[in-house]
N, C-alpha and C positions, 0 to 999 in steps of 0.2 A: 516519488514521481515514476519510476518504472512500474509499480503496480497499477497505478492510473493509465498509463501507455497499454500496458498490457490488457486492462478490462477494456480500455475503449477501442482498440485495434481486434481483439479476439473476440470479444463479443461471449456469446454461451458456448464457445469452443472450450474456453479455460476457466475455471472457479480461480479467482485469484484471492488469496489472502496476504495480507501484509500486517506485520506486528512485530515487536521489538522486545528485548530483555529489559529494558528501562525507556519505554516512551515517555515522551512529552507530555504535558498536560493539553497541548492544542498543536495543530499543523501552522507552521510558520507562514504567516499572512504572504510573504515573497513567493512562497511556492505554490499556494492558492492562486495568486495573482497571475503567475508565470504559465500554470495550467489553464487558467482560463483564457489568456491570449492564444493558447492552442485550440480553445473551443472545447476543453475539458474541463468540468466543473466539480470540484472536489471539496468546494465548502463546507458540505454536510459530512465531511469524513471525521472520524477522530481515532487519535493514536491508542494502538490496541496492545496488550501484553501477549507474548508469544507464550501458550501453554503448551504442556506436553501432549495434551490430546489434540491439537491442532496438527501439530507433527507429526503424530502416529496415525491420524487419518488422511494424511497427504500421501499422493504418490510420488512427487518431487516436491523438494524444499531446497530452495538457494538462498543462501545466506550473503550478506554484504558486511564489511568491515568498514565502519564510518569514521574510525579514530583518527 
């Protein structure tokens, strides 16, 4: 959701990448519905694995603990 909001509001000013160490097979349908209520369609997005190359090619990396 944070990546979707940043992409939506920052536009071309920021390249947003969202990935995880153990991503799910799909985005939670409740999240897709909640974002759509905000006018942000993330239904085409898919969870991605965080790679070393993605981290190394980034200027800033923000991590979250979701446990």
